[in-house]
C-alpha positions as CSV (number, residue, x, y, z in Angstrom):
1,X,-4.9,28.8,-16.5
2,X,-5.2,29.2,-12.7
3,X,-7.7,26.3,-12.5
4,X,-5.4,24.2,-14.6
5,X,-2.4,24.8,-12.3
6,X,-4.5,24.2,-9.2
7,X,-5.4,20.7,-10.5
8,X,-1.8,20.0,-11.2
9,X,-0.8,21.3,-7.7
10,X,-3.1,18.7,-6.2
11,X,-1.1,15.9,-7.9
12,X,2.3,17.3,-6.8
13,X,3.3,16.0,-3.4
14,X,7.1,15.6,-3.7
15,X,9.9,17.1,-5.7
16,X,10.0,13.9,-7.7
17,X,6.4,14.6,-8.9
18,X,7.7,18.0,-10.2
19,X,10.5,16.5,-12.2
20,X,10.6,17.9,-15.7
21,X,12.3,17.0,-19.1
22,X,14.3,19.4,-21.2
23,X,13.9,18.4,-24.9
24,X,16.3,20.2,-27.2
25,X,15.2,20.5,-30.8
26,X,17.9,22.8,-32.0
27,X,21.4,22.7,-30.4
28,X,23.3,25.9,-30.7
29,X,25.1,26.4,-27.3
30,X,23.4,29.0,-25.1
31,X,21.0,29.8,-28.0
32,X,19.6,26.2,-28.2
33,X,15.9,25.8,-28.6
34,X,13.5,23.3,-27.3
35,X,10.6,22.6,-24.9
36,X,10.1,21.9,-21.3
37,X,7.9,18.8,-20.6
38,X,6.3,18.3,-17.3
39,X,4.5,15.0,-17.2
40,X,1.5,16.5,-15.4
41,X,1.1,19.3,-18.0
42,X,-0.7,18.3,-21.2
43,X,1.4,20.7,-23.4
44,X,5.0,21.6,-23.8
45,X,6.4,25.0,-22.8
46,X,8.9,26.2,-25.5
47,X,12.1,28.1,-24.8
48,X,14.7,29.8,-27.0
49,X,18.1,30.0,-25.2
50,X,19.3,29.0,-21.8
51,X,18.1,32.2,-20.1
52,X,14.5,31.8,-21.2
53,X,14.7,28.1,-20.2
54,X,15.8,28.9,-16.7
55,X,13.2,31.6,-16.3
56,X,10.4,29.4,-17.5
57,X,11.6,26.5,-15.3
58,X,11.6,28.8,-12.3
59,X,8.1,30.1,-13.2
60,X,6.8,26.5,-13.5
61,X,8.0,25.8,-10.0
62,X,6.5,29.1,-8.8
63,X,3.1,28.1,-10.2
64,X,3.4,24.6,-8.7
65,X,4.6,25.9,-5.4
66,X,7.2,23.2,-5.2
67,X,9.9,23.2,-4.3
68,X,9.3,26.3,-2.2
69,X,11.4,29.3,-3.2
70,X,13.9,30.2,-0.4
71,X,13.6,33.9,-1.0
72,X,11.7,36.4,-3.1
73,X,13.2,37.6,-6.4
74,X,14.1,41.3,-6.5
75,X,13.0,43.7,-9.1
76,X,14.3,47.0,-10.4
77,X,10.7,48.3,-10.5
78,X,9.2,49.7,-7.3
79,X,5.8,48.2,-8.1
80,X,5.2,44.5,-7.8
81,X,6.6,42.3,-10.5
82,X,4.1,41.2,-13.1
83,X,3.2,37.6,-12.7
84,X,2.9,35.9,-16.0
85,X,0.9,32.8,-16.8
86,X,1.4,30.4,-19.7
87,X,-0.7,31.9,-22.5
88,X,-2.1,30.1,-25.4
89,X,0.7,31.2,-27.7
90,X,3.3,29.8,-25.3
91,X,1.7,26.4,-25.4
92,X,3.7,24.4,-27.9
93,X,1.4,22.9,-30.6
94,X,1.8,19.2,-31.5
95,X,2.7,19.9,-35.1
96,X,5.7,21.9,-34.0
97,X,7.1,19.2,-31.8
98,X,9.7,16.9,-33.4
99,X,8.9,13.2,-33.6
100,X,10.0,11.2,-30.6
101,X,13.6,10.1,-30.8
102,X,14.8,13.1,-32.9
103,X,15.5,15.4,-30.0
104,X,18.0,15.5,-27.2
105,X,16.4,15.0,-23.8
106,X,17.6,15.3,-20.2
107,X,15.6,15.0,-17.0
108,X,15.8,17.6,-14.3
109,X,14.7,17.1,-10.7
110,X,14.9,20.3,-8.6
111,X,15.2,19.5,-4.9
112,X,15.6,23.1,-3.5
113,X,15.3,26.7,-4.7
114,X,17.6,28.5,-2.2
115,X,19.7,31.6,-2.5
116,X,17.7,32.6,-5.6
117,X,19.0,29.6,-7.5
118,X,18.2,26.0,-8.3
119,X,19.7,22.9,-6.7
120,X,18.9,19.4,-7.7
121,X,19.9,16.6,-10.1
122,X,20.4,16.3,-13.9
123,X,19.8,12.9,-15.3
124,X,21.5,12.3,-18.7
125,X,21.0,8.7,-20.0
126,X,22.3,6.5,-17.2
127,X,24.3,9.2,-15.5
128,X,23.1,11.4,-12.7
129,X,24.8,14.5,-11.4
130,X,23.9,16.9,-8.7
131,X,24.1,20.7,-9.1
132,X,24.2,23.5,-6.6
133,X,23.3,26.4,-8.7
134,X,21.7,27.3,-12.1
135,X,25.2,28.1,-13.4
136,X,26.4,24.6,-12.5
137,X,23.3,23.1,-14.1
138,X,24.2,24.9,-17.3
139,X,27.7,23.5,-17.3
140,X,26.4,20.0,-16.6
141,X,23.8,20.4,-19.4
142,X,26.5,21.5,-21.9
143,X,28.6,18.4,-21.0
144,X,25.6,16.1,-21.3
145,X,24.5,17.5,-24.7
146,X,28.1,17.3,-26.1
147,X,28.4,13.7,-24.8
148,X,25.1,12.8,-26.5
149,X,26.3,14.4,-29.7
150,X,29.5,12.4,-29.6
151,X,27.6,9.1,-29.1
152,X,25.4,9.8,-32.1
153,X,28.4,10.3,-34.5
C-alpha cells in the first residue's frame, strides 16, 4: 500500500489534484452509506456514516500529504496513534458499486486542514459553496443531498 500511495503522491501537486467525490449509495441522514472516489486511486473507499466518511477523508489526505495538516491530532493513549492503511477488505469491489447514475454524488475540494478541521469547497451540481469546518461541510452536504432528492421527485 505504501508504494501505491507514493505513486499517487507523485501525481498530486495542487489541492485540485486531491479533489475527491463522495458517492452516496444509501441515504439515511448521518447514517448514510457510500464510497469516496479519488480519481488517482483505482478503487473506491467505502464508508458507513458521516463520522467514518470524515475520518477516511482525513486519512486519505494524511497519506497524500496534501493539503498539509495544520496540527497533529491528539490521542487519549500515551503511545503513538496506530496509523492505518487501506486494507484489501476496505477496497470496494466493483460488484458492490451501484451502476453509474444511480447514486448521489458531490465533489469535495479541500484547500486547508487547519485547527484540526477541514476547509474547502463542496460542489453540488452547478452550485459551489465554501466551508470553514467539517461541521459546516456536513450541513452543506445535507442541504445538497436534500436538494438532489427534491429534484428527482
